[in-house]
N, C-alpha and C positions, 0 to 999 in steps of 0.2 A: 629492560624497561625501567626497573627501579634504580639502576646505577646512575642515571642522569637526572632523576627527578627528586626535587626537594619538597614538592607539594604532594601530600598523601591523600588529602580530601579536597572536595570542591563544594562550593555553595551554589545551589541552583537558584538564581535570582527569580526566574519565572515571571509571575505576575505580582511581585512584591511592590511594584510601583502603584498598584491599585488595591490597597488594603481594604478599602470600603466595598470592593466588588468581589472579594474572595468567596463569600458564601454564595452569591449569585452565580459566579463562574463555576463553582463546584456543582450546583444544582443543574446548570445547563449542560456542562460536560458530562456529568454522571448520567443524566437522562439520555444524552446522545450516545454514550458508550453502551448503555443497556439496549438502546434501539439498534445500534450497529451489530451487537452480538446476536440479538433476536433475529434481525433481518438476514444476516449472513448464515446463521445456523439454519434458519428456515429454508433458505435457498439450497444449502447442502443436503438437508433432510429430504426436501422435495425432489432433488436430482437423484438421490440414493433410492428413494421409494417408488418413483414413477418410472415405469419401464420405457415409456415413450421418450423420456429424457436421457436414456442411456446411449447418447451419441457423443462423438468427440467434442463437438462444440460445447456441450454441457459439462463434459469432463474438464475442459479448460476452465469453464466458469466455476466449477466446484473447486478447482485448485486455486483460482484467483480469490474466491471468497474465503477459503481456508487461510491463505497467505495474508490477506488483509486483516482477518480476525487476529492472527498472531501478531501482526505489526502493531495493531492498536493495543494489544495486551502488553507489549514491550514498553509502551509510552504512557498510556492513559492512567492505569492504576497508580503509577508513581506520581503522575501529575495531580491526581485527586488527593493522594495522601499529603502532598506538599501544600496543597491549597488549605488544608485543615491544620497544618503543622507550622510552628514557628521555626523549627530546626529543619532546614532543607539541605542537610549535608548528605553528600554521596561520596563514597570512597573511590579512589582511583581505579581499582579493579572492577567495581560495580559500574563506573562510568564507561570503561572500555568494553565491558560485556554488553551494556545497553546499546552503545554505538555499533558494535559488531552485529547484533541481531537486527537492529533497526535498518542499518544499511544493507545487510544481507537479504532481509525480507523485502525491502524496498526495491532492490536490484532485481530480485526474483519476480516481483510484480511487473517490472518493465519488460523483462524477457517473456513473461507469460502473455502480456498484451501483444508483443511482436509475434509470438507463436499463434495467437488467436487470429491475427490479421492474415497470416499466411494460410491458416486453415480456411478462412473465408474465401481467400483468393482461389485455392484449389477447388473448393466446393462450387464456386461460380464458373471458373475457367474450364473445369473438367468434371462435371457432375457425374458422368457415367463411370469414370475411372477413380472417382473420389474414394470409394471404399477400399480400393487396392493401394492407392497412393498414401492415404492417411489412415493407417491401421492403428490399432491400440498400442502396438509395439513402438511405432514411430512417435505417437503421442507421448508415450511414457519416456522415450528418449529426449523429446523436447523438454518435458518437465524436469527430468534429472539434470539436463544441461543447464536449465535456468537456475536450479538450486545450486549446482556446483560452481558455475561461473559467478553467480551473484554473491555467494559467500566467500569465494576466493578473492574477488575484488574487495569485498568488505574487510577481509583479513589483512590484505595489503594496506588498506587505508588505516586501519586500527594500529598496525605495527608502526607505520610512519608517524602517526599522530602521537602515540604514547611512547615513542622513543625520543620525543622532544623534551626539553627541560622546562618545567613549570616553576619559575622562581620568583614571580611577581605576585600579582593578585590571584586569588583562587576562586573568584566569583564568576561563574558562568552566566552570562546574560541571556539565558534561555531557560525553558522549562524541562529540557532534557539535554543529554550530551550529544550535540550535533557537531559537525566538523568545524565550521567557522568559529563558533563561540569558544571552543576548546583551544584551537590553535592560536587564537588571539591572545591567550594567556602565556604562550611560550616565549622564552627569551632567546631562542636560537632557531626561530622559524625562518628559514632562508628561502631564496628564490627557487632553488632546485626542488625542495620539498613542495613548495607551492605549485610548481609546474607538474610534478608527478601526481599530486592530489587532483589537480584540475584535469589532467589526462585521464585518470581513472574514473572520475565522475562523468566526464564527457563520453568516455567509452560506453558507460552504462546508459546514460540519458540520450545522448545524440546518436550513438550507435543503434540502440533499439528503436529510437524514433525514426531513423532513416529506413530501417527494415519495415516499420509500419507504413511509412509513406510510400515506399516502393510497392508494397502489396496493394495499397489503395489506388495508386496510379494505374496499375494493371487492372484492378477491379473496375474502376471508372471507365477505362478504355474498352473493356469487354461489355459492360452494362449498357453504355450509350449505343452500342451496335445491335442490341437486342431489338427484334422487330416489333414486339408488342409493348404497349405502355404498361400493361398489367405485369409483364415479366420484369420490366425495368423497376417498377415500384416494389415488387417482391424482393428483387435482388438488393436494392438499396435499403429496404426495411430490415433485412437480416444483418446489415452492417451498421445501421444507425446507432444502436445502443452501444456497440463497441467503440465507434468513432467518438461518440459523446464522452465516454469514460476516458478514452485516450486523450482527448482535448483537455479535460479537467486535470487528469493526472500529470501530463507533461507540462501543461501551462504553469501550474503551481511549482512543480519540482524544478523546472528549468529556471524560473524566476528567482528561486532561492539559491540553487547550487551553481549556476553558471554565470550569473551577473556579477560584475565587479564589486568587491567588498571594501568598505571603509571601516576601520576600527573605531567607530563612534557609536554612541548610544542610539542615535536615530536609526542607523543601519541595522543594528541588532533588534531594535523594537519592531522594525518592518519585518524582519525575518521571523520574529516570534509570532507576530500576527499572521503571517503567511503560513507558518508551520501549523497553526491551529486549523487552517483550512485543509491541509493535506494529511493531517493526522486524525482529524475529527470529521470534517465536512465531507471529504472525498470518500472515505469508507462508508459514510452514511448515504451518500448519493448513489453510489454504484449499484447496490441492490435495488434501489428505487427505479433507476434508469432501466436496468435489465428486466425488471418485473412489469413495468408500465408498458413497454414496447413489445412484450412477448406474451402472446395468448397462451401458448403451451405452459409457460412458467406460471401464469396467473391461475390456470386450472389446477396445476400441481400444488401451488401454494394454498389454494382454497381447500383442497383435500387434506393437506397437512393441518391447517388451522381447524378444519372440521373434526379431524381425528383428535386433536388436542382438546377441543371444546367438549367432545363426547367422553374423553378419558377422565377428566376431573370429576364430573358427576358420578361416574361409575366407581371411581376410587372412593369418593365420599360415601356412597351407598354401601360398599363392601366394608368400610370401617364401621359404619353405623350398625350393620348386621353383626359384625364381630363383637361389638360392645353389648 
């Protein structure tokens, strides 16, 4: 990697075009980040502590919440630090590491969503055999496959990107090391590398999205044949939250990674604004969508919040007694 590279550090341009908005952006993104962490951790704790949520559907949701929390931790802390700093320098190894974990976790999220859609299909298509078909072992295999394939694809992308020669500008027109802003700085970025990167991103996004859509086509074909309106409503309601998250996730991701790119400032500005939505807004919306449409989750979250509210007064009283 180092043999072909003359640039050792990059400058993350980020939101430098809006110097007067840096403080406001910091406050908004920081509050969103804290909310994301609290919401996702609350969901994970609720699933862990509530015995009625110890089902495979919630196991997938736990894994998705954990993966999205990790994804935001890869990007947002660095973004917040850069908003308060004039020196937005990132070394080449740090840039490669950030890209590797972001793409690996993002790919993992895509495959988890595909596994969740297949789980819902099995639950609706074959409810009596569901416990035998979707065992914990099968679920664990899905999770491991998502992680392994996601990070393997990410590793391939990082190897291709950072074997390029960066010999011109070192200014990344983004707030993190994403594929397009980094390869735009390379002076030997050829058609072959471009096609391989496109194929890898399409494999993750389009491939997992096709799996999701196949599951939903079969789900809809089964649900419309149900005799009772109540049964149809119940079946669709179990899938609504997941389909909403899928629409948000794939809508933003595909618009950034699969649309044609121009190496101009307007194109990268659009990508930067879009990236804010899928690094900040999407992880913020997912817990809200799942909790608003799920009564079991609402009850479990109330119990968790109730326990937290009771815990702090007890802790204060104990400290007062010790004093």
